VORO-743772 format. One record per atom (N, C-alpha, C): x, y, z; residue in one letter. Coordinates in steps of 0.05 Angstrom, whole numbers, padded with zeros to 5 digits, always signed. Layout:
N
XYZa;...
% end
This chain:
337
+00450+00267-00447m;+00431+00275-00429m;+00433+00309-00429m;+00404+00322-00430n;+00405+00344-00437n;+00407+00362-00410n;+00416+00387-00410a;+00421+00403-00383a;+00395+00402-00366a;+00372+00404-00374d;+00355+00408-00355d;+00344+00388-00342d;+00349+00359-00350i;+00343+00335-00338i;+00370+00334-00318i;+00395+00348-00326l;+00412+00342-00310l;+00417+00358-00283l;+00401+00382-00291k;+00402+00400-00259k;+00380+00392-00251k;+00358+00381-00260r;+00339+00372-00241r;+00348+00341-00229r;+00362+00322-00237l;+00372+00310-00226l;+00393+00314-00201l;+00406+00330-00202i;+00425+00337-00183i;+00413+00351-00164i;+00394+00367-00170r;+00370+00374-00146r;+00360+00358-00130r;+00347+00338-00147a;+00337+00317-00133a;+00356+00300-00114a;+00376+00291-00124i;+00392+00284-00107i;+00398+00300-00077i;+00407+00326-00084a;+00410+00345-00062a;+00391+00341-00043a;+00363+00344-00060d;+00342+00343-00036d;+00337+00315-00023d;+00350+00294-00034g;+00343+00267-00020g;+00315+00258-00035g;+00306+00263-00057s;+00277+00258-00063s;+00276+00237-00081s;+00268+00207-00067q;+00267+00190-00085q;+00250+00186-00105q;+00224+00190-00103p;+00203+00193-00122p;+00210+00211-00145p;+00228+00237-00143d;+00237+00250-00164d;+00258+00236-00176d;+00278+00226-00160l;+00297+00207-00172l;+00291+00191-00191l;+00264+00170-00182d;+00253+00154-00199d;+00242+00163-00222d;+00232+00184-00228r;+00222+00197-00254r;+00242+00202-00272r;+00260+00220-00257l;+00281+00229-00273l;+00299+00210-00282l;+00306+00186-00267a;+00319+00164-00284a;+00309+00148-00304a;+00280+00150-00299q;+00264+00140-00327q;+00264+00163-00351q;+00268+00180-00345k;+00268+00201-00364k;+00302+00199-00378k;+00317+00196-00361v;+00347+00189-00372v;+00345+00168-00392v;+00333+00145-00384v;+00331+00116-00407v;+00319+00127-00430v;+00297+00140-00426d;+00279+00150-00453d;+00298+00168-00471d;+00307+00185-00459a;+00327+00203-00472a;+00351+00185-00488a;+00362+00166-00472e;+00386+00152-00483e;+00371+00138-00505e;+00350+00125-00506r;+00335+00109-00523r;+00331+00121-00548r;+00322+00151-00543k;+00312+00168-00568k;+00335+00176-00584k;+00362+00181-00568t;+00386+00185-00583t;+00396+00162-00599t;+00390+00140-00591g;+00397+00113-00610g;+00419+00099-00592g;+00419+00108-00567h;+00438+00088-00548h;+00421+00067-00534h;+00416+00047-00555r;+00398+00028-00543r;+00406+00015-00515r;+00434+00002-00528r;+00446-00016-00506r;+00447+00001-00477r;+00456+00025-00479l;+00459+00040-00452l;+00429+00039-00442l;+00409+00046-00460a;+00382+00046-00449a;+00374+00023-00435a;+00376-00002-00449d;+00370-00024-00441d;+00385-00037-00409d;+00409-00030-00409q;+00427-00029-00384q;+00414-00018-00356q;+00410+00012-00367l;+00399+00031-00346l;+00372+00019-00339l;+00354+00004-00355e;+00328+00002-00349e;+00328-00021-00335e;+00351-00043-00335a;+00350-00065-00327a;+00357-00055-00294a;+00380-00040-00289i;+00381-00030-00260i;+00359-00024-00245i;+00343-00005-00260l;+00316+00007-00248l;+00302-00018-00243l;+00296-00039-00255s;+00278-00058-00257s;+00285-00078-00232s;+00313-00084-00229d;+00320-00090-00211d;+00319-00083-00183d;+00314-00055-00182a;+00313-00040-00156a;+00278-00042-00142a;+00265-00044-00166k;+00243-00040-00166k;+00228-00065-00156k;+00243-00089-00161r;+00236-00118-00152r;+00241-00119-00126r;+00251-00108-00112r;+00260-00105-00085r;+00247-00087-00067r;+00227-00079-00065p;+00214-00062-00051p;+00207-00066-00021p;+00204-00049-00007g;+00190-00060+00023g;+00213-00071+00042g;+00206-00087+00062p;+00221-00097+00084p;+00246-00107+00070p;+00239-00130+00053h;+00257-00149+00046h;+00284-00139+00022h;+00279-00112+00012g;+00294-00097-00004g;+00308-00073+00013g;+00320-00060+00000l;+00335-00041+00005l;+00318-00013+00006l;+00328+00003+00031q;+00317+00031+00034q;+00334+00049+00017q;+00316+00072+00004s;+00334+00091-00013s;+00358+00095-00010s;+00371+00097+00018s;+00398+00111+00026s;+00410+00083+00017s;+00404+00058+00032d;+00420+00040+00030d;+00424+00028+00001d;+00400+00036-00015r;+00404+00022-00036r;+00429+00041-00056r;+00424+00067-00052a;+00443+00081-00063a;+00471+00076-00055a;+00478+00076-00034s;+00506+00065-00018s;+00512+00043-00032s;+00498+00020-00039t;+00504-00005-00050t;+00507-00001-00077t;+00496+00020-00092l;+00502+00021-00120l;+00530+00034-00117l;+00539+00054-00103r;+00555+00066-00103r;+00583+00051-00097r;+00579+00037-00085e;+00602+00013-00075e;+00607-00010-00092e;+00591-00012-00115l;+00596-00027-00134l;+00618-00021-00156l;+00636-00039-00162p;+00655-00028-00183p;+00640-00014-00212p;+00658+00000-00223q;+00645+00010-00250q;+00670+00008-00265q;+00656+00007-00290s;+00683+00011-00315s;+00686+00037-00315s;+00713+00050-00322r;+00719+00074-00324r;+00706+00087-00351r;+00716+00069-00367r;+00699+00086-00398r;+00671+00095-00395r;+00652+00072-00385h;+00626+00076-00392h;+00610+00075-00372h;+00620+00071-00345g;+00610+00075-00319g;+00590+00055-00314g;+00587+00034-00328e;+00574+00008-00326e;+00580-00010-00299e;+00563-00017-00287q;+00570-00035-00264q;+00581-00062-00270q;+00605-00066-00262l;+00624-00093-00267l;+00607-00113-00250l;+00595-00113-00231a;+00581-00134-00215a;+00557-00129-00214a;+00538-00150-00201t;+00512-00140-00187t;+00516-00158-00161t;+00495-00152-00143i;+00487-00160-00117i;+00469-00177-00117i;+00470-00204-00110i;+00443-00223-00117i;+00433-00222-00083i;+00406-00210-00080p;+00395-00207-00052p;+00395-00232-00037p;+00398-00232-00012r;+00398-00252+00002r;+00376-00274+00001r;+00348-00258+00000e;+00325-00277-00005e;+00317-00289-00036e;+00338-00285-00048d;+00343-00294-00080d;+00357-00313-00078d;+00371-00321-00061l;+00400-00340-00058l;+00383-00375-00052l;+00383-00386-00075e;+00368-00414-00071e;+00398-00430-00057e;+00390-00443-00041h;+00414-00451-00023h;+00415-00490-00017h;+00390-00495-00021d;+00381-00523-00019d;+00403-00546-00040d;+00420-00569-00031m;+00426-00576-00052m;+00429-00610-00044m;+00427-00625-00063v;+00431-00656-00059v;+00452-00663-00073v;+00476-00670-00054l;+00504-00674-00067l;+00507-00703-00055l;+00527-00720-00068p;+00541-00739-00056p;+00555-00735-00031p;+00560-00751-00016a;+00570-00748+00013a;+00595-00731+00003a;+00612-00749-00012a;+00645-00728-00006a;+00642-00702-00017a;+00621-00696-00041t;+00625-00665-00046t;+00606-00653-00022t;+00588-00660-00013e;+00574-00643+00015e;+00596-00640+00034e;+00615-00659+00038e;+00638-00656+00055e;+00655-00632+00047e;+00662-00628+00018r;+00682-00609+00012r;+00670-00577+00018r;+00641-00576+00005f;+00627-00551+00017f;+00627-00545+00044f;+00619-00560+00061a;+00623-00561+00093a;+00641-00551+00102a;+00667-00560+00089r;+00692-00554+00103r;+00699-00520+00101r;+00686-00515+00069i;+00700-00486+00067i;+00682-00469+00084i;+00658-00476+00086e;+00635-00463+00109e;+00647-00462+00134e;+00656-00486+00147c;+00665-00495+00175c;+00694-00481+00174c;+00709-00473+00159e;+00735-00462+00162e;+00732-00429+00164e;+00713-00421+00144y;+00706-00391+00145y;+00693-00379+00172y;+00677-00402+00182a;+00663-00392+00209a;+00685-00395+00234a;+00705-00413+00227a;+00721-00408+00250a;+00748-00394+00235a;+00748-00378+00223r;+00773-00364+00214r;+00794-00348+00230r;+00775-00340+00255e;+00794-00323+00274e;+00805-00344+00282e;+00795-00364+00295r;+00807-00386+00312r;+00832-00396+00295r;+00827-00403+00270l;+00852-00414+00255l;+00871-00395+00252l;+00865-00369+00249g;+00884-00346+00249g;+00898-00345+00273g;+00889-00356+00296a;+00905-00351+00323a;+00929-00370+00329a;+00930-00391+00302y;+00946-00413+00304y;+00961-00413+00274y;+00960-00390+00268g;+00969-00381+00238g;+00968-00394+00220g;+00941-00404+00221l;+00925-00425+00193l;+00906-00405+00182l;+00904-00411+00153r;+00891-00395+00133r;+00867-00406+00120r;+00841-00400+00128p;+00821-00419+00116p;+00820-00415+00086p;+00809-00442+00076r;+00803-00438+00051r;+00788-00416+00039r;+00797-00398+00016k;+00782-00371+00007k;+00780-00372-00014k;+00787-00385-00029t;+00786-00383-00059t;+00781-00415-00075t;+00760-00420-00088v;+00748-00446-00089v;+00744-00442-00126v;+00751-00466-00140l;+00743-00468-00168l;+00726-00492-00165l;+00705-00487-00177l;+00680-00510-00182l;+00681-00514-00208l;+00684-00543-00213y;+00679-00552-00245y;+00658-00573-00250y;+00651-00581-00277g;+00635-00602-00278g;+00614-00587-00297g;+00596-00609-00308p;+00579-00610-00329p;+00559-00587-00327p;+00546-00576-00346p;+00524-00559-00341p;+00499-00565-00327p;+00491-00551-00312g;+00462-00557-00290g;+00466-00574-00272g;+00497-00578-00262c;+00499-00599-00235c;+00499-00585-00211c;+00498-00549-00213g;+00497-00544-00186g;+00520-00524-00177g;+00539-00520-00196k;+00564-00502-00188k;+00553-00475-00185k;+00541-00456-00199t;+00528-00431-00190t;+00512-00434-00168t;+00497-00453-00160l;+00483-00461-00135l;+00496-00465-00112l;+00521-00479-00115g;+00543-00480-00098g;+00553-00451-00088g;+00555-00438-00108a;+00563-00408-00095a;+00545-00392-00082a;+00522-00395-00089r;+00500-00383-00068r;+00494-00398-00046r;+00503-00426-00052r;+00494-00437-00019r;+00522-00426+00002r;+00541-00423-00008l;+00564-00414+00012l;+00559-00386+00019l;+00545-00369-00003a;+00541-00344+00010a;+00516-00346+00030a;+00496-00363+00024w;+00472-00363+00048w;+00491-00377+00072w;+00503-00393+00074n;+00517-00407+00100n;+00533-00394+00109n;+00550-00378+00099t;+00570-00359+00110t;+00556-00330+00120t;+00532-00324+00109g;+00522-00298+00116g;+00533-00274+00096g;+00543-00279+00075l;+00562-00261+00062l;+00540-00256+00036l;+00541-00231+00032p;+00533-00225-00001p;+00542-00236-00023p;+00526-00244-00040l;+00537-00254-00064l;+00538-00234-00087l;+00566-00226-00093m;+00571-00203-00120m;+00585-00220-00140m;+00562-00219-00158k;+00569-00236-00188k;+00584-00212-00209k;+00606-00228-00220v;+00619-00209-00237v;+00601-00204-00265v;+00600-00181-00271r;+00592-00181-00303r;+00607-00182-00324r;+00617-00200-00337f;+00636-00207-00355f;+00632-00188-00384f;+00601-00184-00391d;+00595-00172-00411d;+00604-00140-00411d;+00601-00133-00382a;+00615-00110-00380a;+00648-00105-00369a;+00656-00125-00366l;+00689-00124-00357l;+00698-00125-00375l;+00692-00139-00400l;+00716-00144-00419l;+00706-00121-00443l;+00736-00111-00450s;+00732-00091-00463s;+00754-00096-00491s;+00746-00080-00513s;+00771-00083-00533s;+00795-00065-00527s;+00791-00049-00511y;+00806-00023-00511y;+00833-00034-00492y;+00858-00027-00500f;+00882-00038-00491f;+00885-00034-00457f;+00887-00063-00449g;+00892-00058-00416g;+00864-00057-00400g;+00841-00044-00417e;+00820-00038-00398e;+00804-00063-00379e;+00805-00083-00396s;+00788-00111-00382s;+00812-00115-00361s;+00839-00112-00364a;+00849-00123-00340a;+00846-00100-00306a;+00841-00071-00319s;+00839-00050-00305s;+00807-00059-00292s;+00788-00060-00310n;+00759-00071-00292n;+00763-00088-00270n;+00778-00114-00282l;+00780-00135-00260l;+00792-00126-00236l;+00810-00116-00240r;+00826-00108-00212r;+00805-00091-00194r;+00793-00069-00211s;+00772-00050-00195s;+00751-00069-00179s;+00747-00096-00192v;+00725-00112-00176v;+00739-00126-00154v;+00762-00131-00159f;+00775-00143-00132f;+00780-00128-00116f;+00786-00101-00115i;+00785-00080-00101i;+00765-00082-00083i;+00739-00080-00100a;+00709-00072-00084a;+00706-00101-00064a;+00716-00126-00075a;+00711-00148-00057a;+00730-00145-00033a;+00751-00131-00035k;+00767-00130-00011k;+00754-00109+00013k;+00742-00088-00003e;+00732-00073+00017e;+00704-00077+00025e;+00693-00092+00017r;+00667-00104+00018r;+00666-00128+00021r;+00666-00146+00051p;+00664-00175+00051p;+00642-00189+00032p;+00644-00210+00013c;+00623-00219+00000c;+00636-00246-00005c;+00620-00263-00026v;+00630-00280-00040v;+00627-00273-00067v;+00654-00267-00080l;+00659-00256-00107l;+00652-00278-00129l;+00634-00284-00143l;+00626-00300-00157l;+00641-00298-00185l;+00660-00314-00196l;+00663-00309-00225l;+00656-00333-00245l;+00630-00331-00251d;+00614-00353-00262d;+00618-00358-00289d;+00630-00384-00295e;+00638-00392-00317e;+00667-00375-00325e;+00688-00374-00309c;+00710-00363-00309c;+00722-00367-00340c;+00713-00387-00351d;+00735-00391-00377d;+00737-00362-00396d;+00716-00347-00391f;+00711-00325-00402f;+00736-00311-00402f;+00751-00306-00378i;+00772-00295-00370i;+00801-00306-00369i;+00794-00334-00367a;+00815-00349-00358a;+00828-00370-00376a;+00817-00366-00402r;+00829-00388-00421r;+00855-00386-00420r;+00870-00413-00428s;+00894-00419-00428s;+00915-00405-00447s;+00931-00391-00444r;+00949-00373-00460r;+00961-00382-00481r;+00966-00414-00479t;+00980-00429-00498t;+00963-00437-00522t;+00936-00436-00514n;+00914-00439-00540n;+00900-00412-00543n;+00908-00391-00535s;+00895-00367-00547s;+00903-00358-00570s;+00892-00350-00587k;+00898-00340-00613k;+00901-00306-00610k;+00892-00294-00590d;+00901-00267-00585d;+00924-00269-00567d;+00950-00260-00573i;+00968-00251-00554i;+00971-00228-00540i;+00943-00210-00549g;+00949-00186-00530g;+00930-00186-00506g;+00902-00171-00514e;+00884-00172-00499e;+00883-00193-00477e;+00877-00222-00492a;+00866-00245-00474a;+00889-00250-00457a;+00913-00250-00470n;+00935-00256-00450n;+00939-00236-00426n;+00931-00208-00432r;+00934-00188-00411r;+00917-00194-00387r;+00894-00206-00392i;+00870-00207-00371i;+00877-00234-00358i;+00889-00250-00365v;+00896-00280-00359v;+00917-00275-00338v;+00941-00259-00350n;+00957-00248-00329n;+00951-00233-00302n;+00931-00217-00305s;+00921-00200-00291s;+00906-00214-00269s;+00889-00233-00277l;+00876-00251-00260l;+00900-00271-00245l;+00917-00281-00252l;+00937-00294-00242l;+00949-00280-00216l;+00951-00255-00224q;+00970-00234-00200q;+00946-00229-00184q;+00923-00222-00188l;+00902-00216-00169l;+00898-00242-00150l;+00894-00265-00162m;+00893-00291-00147m;+00914-00294-00129m;+00945-00288-00132e;+00961-00296-00122e;+00962-00273-00099e;+00954-00249-00100e;+00953-00227-00081e;+00931-00237-00060e;+00908-00247-00069y;+00883-00246-00058y;+00880-00243-00025y;+00871-00229-00010d;+00872-00225+00017d;+00849-00216+00026d;+00821-00212+00006a;+00804-00201+00019a;+00787-00220+00041a;+00769-00208+00060p;+00756-00217+00080p;+00736-00239+00072p;+00726-00241+00045g;+00702-00262+00038g;+00716-00289+00026g;+00704-00293+00012l;+00709-00322-00007l;+00706-00312-00038l;+00725-00326-00051l;+00721-00327-00082l;+00717-00350-00091l;+00692-00352-00111v;+00688-00373-00123v;+00683-00371-00153v;+00698-00389-00163a;+00702-00390-00199a;+00685-00412-00204a;+00673-00411-00226t;+00660-00437-00237t;+00668-00440-00267t;+00668-00464-00276t;+00671-00468-00309t;+00661-00499-00310t;+00648-00499-00339n;+00643-00524-00351n;+00661-00541-00360n;+00687-00527-00372v;+00708-00536-00389v;+00732-00529-00372v;+00740-00548-00356e;+00766-00537-00343e;+00789-00540-00358e;+00790-00560-00375s;+00808-00564-00386s;+00819-00542-00406s;+00805-00523-00408s;+00812-00499-00423s;+00826-00478-00402s;+00823-00482-00383l;+00832-00464-00367l;+00861-00462-00368l;+00877-00438-00362d;+00906-00433-00357d;+00908-00449-00337d;+00935-00471-00337e;+00938-00486-00320e;+00952-00470-00294e;+00965-00450-00302a;+00982-00438-00277a;+00955-00428-00254a;+00932-00424-00270l;+00909-00417-00245l;+00896-00429-00223l;+00901-00461-00233f;+00898-00478-00216f;+00910-00483-00186f;+00937-00474-00194r;+00956-00470-00167r;+00942-00446-00145r;+00929-00433-00158r;+00926-00401-00149r;+00897-00405-00132r;+00887-00432-00129f;+00859-00439-00114f;+00868-00452-00094f;+00857-00447-00063d;+00860-00461-00041d;+00840-00489-00047d;+00823-00488-00060d;+00803-00522-00066d;+00791-00519-00091d;+00800-00543-00104v;+00790-00549-00130v;+00769-00567-00133v;+00746-00574-00143f;+00730-00595-00139f;+00711-00604-00155f;+00705-00623-00167l;+00679-00631-00185l;+00651-00630-00166l;+00632-00612-00183v;+00606-00621-00177v;+00596-00636-00197v;+00589-00667-00190p;+00587-00684-00206p;+00557-00688-00214p;+00548-00698-00239p;+00518-00700-00241p;+00507-00719-00214p;+00483-00715-00210p;+00469-00735-00189p;+00472-00767-00198p;+00474-00780-00173g;+00479-00809-00180g;+00442-00816-00173g;+00440-00842-00173t;+00414-00853-00164t;+00401-00841-00144t;+00421-00844-00119t;+00406-00836-00096t;+00407-00806-00094t;+00419-00793-00110e;+00417-00759-00103e;+00391-00754-00131e;+00386-00771-00148i;+00355-00764-00165i;+00337-00767-00146i;+00336-00793-00131t;+00313-00802-00114t;+00309-00778-00097t;+00329-00771-00085r;+00325-00747-00064r;+00321-00724-00078r;+00322-00712-00102l;+00319-00687-00117l;+00285-00689-00118l;+00279-00713-00127l;+00252-00718-00141l;+00232-00714-00114l;+00239-00723-00093h;+00224-00726-00069h;+00222-00698-00055h;+00249-00684-00052m;+00241-00653-00045m;+00230-00634-00066m;+00238-00637-00087t;+00223-00618-00108t;+00192-00624-00103t;+00181-00651-00099l;+00150-00656-00104l;+00144-00652-00071l;+00156-00640-00054s;+00145-00644-00023s;+00126-00627-00018s;+00116-00608-00030a;+00098-00589-00026a;+00068-00598-00039a;+00074-00619-00056v;+00050-00632-00065v;+00041-00662-00058v;+00021-00674-00064t;+00012-00699-00063t;+00019-00715-00085t;+00033-00739-00086v;+00045-00753-00103v;+00030-00784-00100v;+00022-00788-00129d;+00004-00817-00124d;+00021-00840-00113d;+00010-00854-00091e;+00026-00871-00076e;+00036-00899-00093e;+00025-00900-00119h;+00030-00917-00136h;+00059-00920-00160h;+00060-00890-00156v;+00087-00887-00169v;+00111-00903-00167v;+00119-00908-00185n;+00149-00936-00190n;+00165-00916-00194n;+00177-00906-00169w;+00206-00888-00167w;+00224-00896-00178w;+00228-00921-00176q;+00259-00933-00191q;+00254-00932-00220q;+00236-00936-00233a;+00233-00933-00263a;+00238-00908-00269a;+00229-00884-00257l;+00234-00857-00260l;+00262-00849-00252l;+00273-00858-00237v;+00298-00849-00231v;+00322-00870-00254v;+00309-00888-00261d;+00324-00904-00284d;+00326-00884-00312d;+00303-00873-00313e;+00294-00856-00337e;+00313-00829-00338e;+00316-00818-00312l;+00337-00798-00309l;+00365-00801-00303l;+00374-00825-00303t;+00399-00832-00301t;+00419-00818-00320t;+00440-00802-00312g;+00454-00788-00330g;+00445-00753-00334g;+00427-00750-00315a;+00412-00724-00327a;+00424-00704-00305a;+00424-00679-00309s;+00436-00657-00288s;+00417-00657-00269s;+00423-00647-00247a;+00408-00644-00227a;+00386-00621-00233a;+00397-00598-00250a;+00372-00577-00259a;+00346-00584-00275a;+00361-00613-00293m;+00339-00630-00308m;+00321-00641-00288m;+00328-00652-00272v;+00317-00670-00246v;+00291-00653-00240v;+00304-00627-00231v;+00287-00607-00217v;+00264-00601-00235v;+00276-00591-00255k;+00253-00584-00275k;+00233-00596-00282k;+00234-00628-00285a;+00222-00645-00301a;+00199-00652-00272a;+00214-00649-00242a;+00188-00651-00220a;+00174-00631-00216a;+00187-00607-00222r;+00169-00579-00220r;+00146-00575-00247r;+00150-00588-00266d;+00133-00587-00292d;+00112-00604-00285d;+00116-00626-00277a;+00095-00648-00269a;+00078-00637-00244a;+00092-00625-00229a;+00072-00613-00202a;+00056-00588-00220a;+00065-00573-00234k;+00048-00554-00245k;+00028-00557-00265k;+00032-00581-00281t;+00018-00594-00293t;-00012-00600-00278t;-00004-00615-00253a;-00022-00633-00238a;-00045-00609-00225a;-00025-00583-00217v;-00044-00564-00205v;-00057-00547-00230v;-00052-00538-00247l;-00062-00524-00268l;-00093-00546-00283l;-00086-00572-00281k;-00104-00589-00287k;-00125-00591-00265k;-00123-00579-00238g;-00139-00578-00219g;-00142-00604-00203g;-00121-00615-00205r;-00121-00645-00193r;-00103-00640-00169r;-00104-00657-00147k;-00098-00655-00117k;-00072-00674-00120k;-00067-00696-00135t;-00046-00712-00142t;-00029-00709-00165t;+00003-00714-00165v;+00015-00717-00185v;+00017-00746-00190v;+00013-00750-00216t;+00014-00783-00226t;+00033-00784-00235t;+00041-00811-00242e;+00066-00822-00253e;+00067-00816-00284e;+00044-00816-00294a;+00044-00808-00322a;+00047-00779-00326a;+00042-00763-00310q;+00050-00730-00315q;+00082-00732-00309q;+00089-00747-00291l;+00120-00746-00284l;+00134-00754-00311l;+00128-00776-00319r;+00137-00790-00343r;+00140-00767-00369r;+00115-00760-00370e;+00108-00732-00394e;+00130-00711-00390e;+00137-00704-00363a;+00152-00682-00355a;+00185-00690-00360a;+00188-00713-00359i;+00215-00725-00358i;+00223-00731-00387i;+00204-00744-00408d;+00201-00739-00437d;+00209-00712-00448d;+00190-00694-00440e;+00194-00669-00451e;+00219-00651-00439e;+00233-00660-00416a;+00260-00655-00410a;+00280-00663-00430a;+00277-00692-00437h;+00293-00704-00454h;+00298-00690-00477h;+00270-00685-00491r;+00274-00671-00517r;+00284-00644-00519r;+00280-00627-00495h;+00290-00599-00493h;+00321-00603-00490h;+00333-00630-00479k;+00362-00627-00476k;+00369-00640-00510k;+00356-00653-00517s;+00369-00661-00549s;+00367-00637-00568s;+00342-00621-00567g;+00341-00595-00580g;+00368-00582-00573g;+00374-00577-00553e;+00397-00556-00544e;+00422-00571-00555e;+00425-00594-00551h;+00451-00609-00568h;+00451-00605-00599h;+00433-00600-00613r;+00427-00601-00636r;+00437-00572-00647r;+00429-00555-00632a;+00429-00522-00635a;+00453-00517-00636a;+00473-00535-00616t;+00498-00526-00616t;+00517-00541-00631t;
% end
């Protein structure tokens, strides 16, 4: 960053001029891109784009936004944000779950709401949760649901910024994230935590990989933040065994059964009219074994097809076509991996 832009930036901060700050921020991005720092420029531009998507009464005012950015943990070496805040209006939270799984989520929410009453009896509410299960079945959505129902902001860890090849830096970054969660009540989301929690026994890297696992174990052991910590994984078998003992609750978010698939279809299509002659059982049979995400996507695609064709009713043929396309997409993903 050249001296002229730096002086103007500091002057704009001192004056509290948001329009000037916005213009200068873009100049910084352009300058970094011209000097060949494309990764940094892309990251800065993403931060600006995220702020611009949240204007008006639903977004943060200038002073609030600046305060939030200051509160987010940053890496010492590059100053990158180690986490992002998911705005409340972006928290999808409607889930269709088997009764037993729904009860596990509800219990966490209930204990959080009654935390002071439990504390009066020397009881500690569940605060750390590990959700595991196959891709697309609602683990990340479960974290969003917990944030919505507890009224806590959702802070999602950015593993791309947290992990470093420098000695001890990944563990230091992780500690900064936990400190931020303690200072600011939130649902701290370690999404796909196997990135930092792989078994030390199976790891080929006895250095930095083991250091970050050890750091995570220690931070989990000492965890006393006022919010919740939610970790998710698709491959729980790869996690370090010692980690499981650190969680207050560990449970499976399973693929939807026939009852859940039926409810998902009806819920997703509730805003449109569906042909009364649709054979729901046949559609459910075709979707048996699919993830919740796949069921929702097929229903949404069928609805969009009907709307784009100017029809007022979603037909069975459109639903079958969308389901077939979803199956083909899934098969293509498997071949690619």
